[in-house]
N, C-alpha and C positions, 0 to 999 in steps of 0.2 A: 247865358251865352249856346242857347238854342241854336243847334246847325240848321235846320229846315222841319219847318213845320210843314207836315204832309196826313194825309187822309190813307191808310194802306187797305182800307177796303176799296176804295174806286182806283187804286193802282192799276195801272196795265205795267205789260213788261218793258215797255220804251219810255214810261214815265222813271221807270228804277234806272234804266242804262243811261238816261240824261243827269240823273243824280249821281250816278256811279263817280265820277273822277272828282267831286267837290266831296263825295262822300270818304274815299281814299284820303285825299288830302285832311280831312277834319280829323279820321280815326287814325291815322299813322303818322301824323305828324305836328300840328296844331298843338300848342301855344306858341308860337313864335314872340320871343319878348321883346324884340324890336319892331313888331308889328303893333303899333297904338290901339289898332280895335281889337286885336286879339287879347288885349290886357286894362283897356281904359276902363269897364265895368267890370273886372273879372274879382272873383275872390282872392284872397290871399294866398289859397291852396293853388288856385289857377296860375296864379303868377308863378308860385314857386316851381310848378311845373314845368313852365317853361325854360326853366333853367335844365332840364332835362335834355330839351330839344336838342342841342347840338350831339349830345352823346346818343339819342335815338338815331339821328342823320349818320355818324360815323358808323354805326353798329348796322343800319342797313348796308351803307357802301362797301362794306366789308363783307358782309351776306351774299349781296349782289357778286363780287370778287369771287367767294367761295363758290357759289353756283355756278358762275362761268368756270372758275379753273377746274373745277372738281364735276363737272356736267356730266363726265365717262363713267362715274364712280356713282351711279344710282343710286348704290346700297347707302352711300354717305349721306348725299343729299337729298333724295327724291324724297321721304316722309317728311323732314321739317321744310322745304319748299311747298309741298301741296298744301301741307297744315296752315302756312304763313299765307299763303294764298287763298284758301278756304276762310278762314277769320278774318283776312284783312277785306276781302270780297263782301262777306254776309255784313261783317260790321260795316261797311261803306252802305251797303245798299238799304239795311233796314235800322240805323242808330240816329236818334236825334236830337241828342244832347251830349256835350262834352263830358260828362261822368261816365257813361256809358260807353263810351269811346276808348277812354282812358282803361277800362276794365278791358278792353278788346285787346287794347294793346297790350296790355300785361300779359294775355294770355300765349302771346306768341314769343315770350321772353327765350324761352327754351330751345324755341325753335333758332331764333336770330342767336343767340348763344352757340349752337353748335355752327351752322351757315359762316356765322362771324369767327370763328374761330378757325373754319377751312380758310375764311379769307385772310386770314391773318397769317396763316401757315404760309398759304400761298405768296405773299407780300415778303415776308421774312425768307421761306429759300429764294425767291428771286433776288433778294439784295445779296444773300448769303454766297448767291453763286457769283453776281459781280464782284463782289470783294474778294472770293476765293482765286480769280483771275489774275495771276501776277503777272510780272512783266516780259512779253514775248508768247503771251498766251499760255504758260504753263499753269498748270492747278497747284496751289502748293498746300493744301490745305488738308491732303493726304496721299493714300497709296493710288497708282490709277485702277483700272479693270485688271490689269495680272496681279496687282499686290505690290508695284513695283514702287519704292518710294523717291527712286531718284528722279526730280523734275526733267532733266536733259533726254534719258532714256525713256520717260512716260509720254515726251513728246514726238519720240521717233528720232531725235538726235544721238547720233552717238563718236 
């Protein structure tokens, strides 16, 4: 499953930029179980790796949500996001086989875990806020900003 055969010594910057989109796809997403060309002549380990793909895609989605929701907290998402980009783009520009791409993907697990946890927190918090609104716009899950437990007084109705 060679991704692309390239001669690195005679490669220009434009050649590298042309290969980048397919390199990102190959490094960060492949193989798909539902794509016959990815598994037709693959070894058993590559076929089994295809079972990870939905987990990776879910983690990427949660990481993207985490970066967007916590973009103002650079101390939380800055380093993991930049590390993820650096490894993804360097792997996309330089790798020529799927095995090496798997190792690059494995190097970003910690960054994806941090960003994915931030994304999961944002999703859970948003769902919790929607569920905690009661009828009439009352918040029923705790005291208001004044420490008042009475939902009618918390909303200003007296």
